[in-house]
C-alpha positions, 0 to 999 in steps of 0.5 A, spaced: 500 500 500 502 506 498 503 512 503 498 515 500 493 510 500 495 508 507 494 515 510 487 515 506 485 509 511 488 512 517 484 519 516 478 515 515 479 510 521 481 516 525 475 520 523 470 514 525 474 512 532 472 519 534 465 517 533 465 510 534 460 507 539 465 501 540 472 498 539 476 499 533 482 495 531 486 497 525 491 492 522 496 493 516 500 488 513 504 489 507 499 492 502 493 490 506 489 492 511 484 489 516 479 494 520 475 490 526 469 494 529 465 492 535 459 495 532 456 493 525 454 500 524 461 503 525 463 498 520 458 500 515 460 508 516 467 506 515 466 503 509 462 508 506 467 514 508 473 510 505 469 509 499 468 517 498 475 519 501 478 514 496 474 517 490 476 524 492 483 522 490 481 518 484 481 511 487 477 506 488 476 500 493 476 493 489 469 490 490 472 483 490 477 484 496 473 489 500 467 486 504 464 486 511 464 480 515 462 478 522 468 475 526 469 473 533 468 468 538 461 466 535 462 469 528 463 462 525 457 459 528 452 465 527 455 466 519 453 458 518 446 459 521 445 465 516 448 461 510 453 467 510 460 462 510 466 466 508 471 462 504 478 463 506 483 463 500 
């Protein structure tokens, strides 16, 4: 991930952190980023704000690589019951 993209994500996450109703975790590894949210509404807001911010710079998130998914202790079972299993690459 280039410095420009990294700073865009940092800017988005900093803005969401100020208004979040739950905990947020940001993990960067090489050119990837994973952002974890305790509150699903915070995750949805972050995704919308990130897409808008990227568009301001002529960038876009890749639709096949960007998704919202549940995680945590009971996420696998909850996803299985909903039929929302995430395939792991």
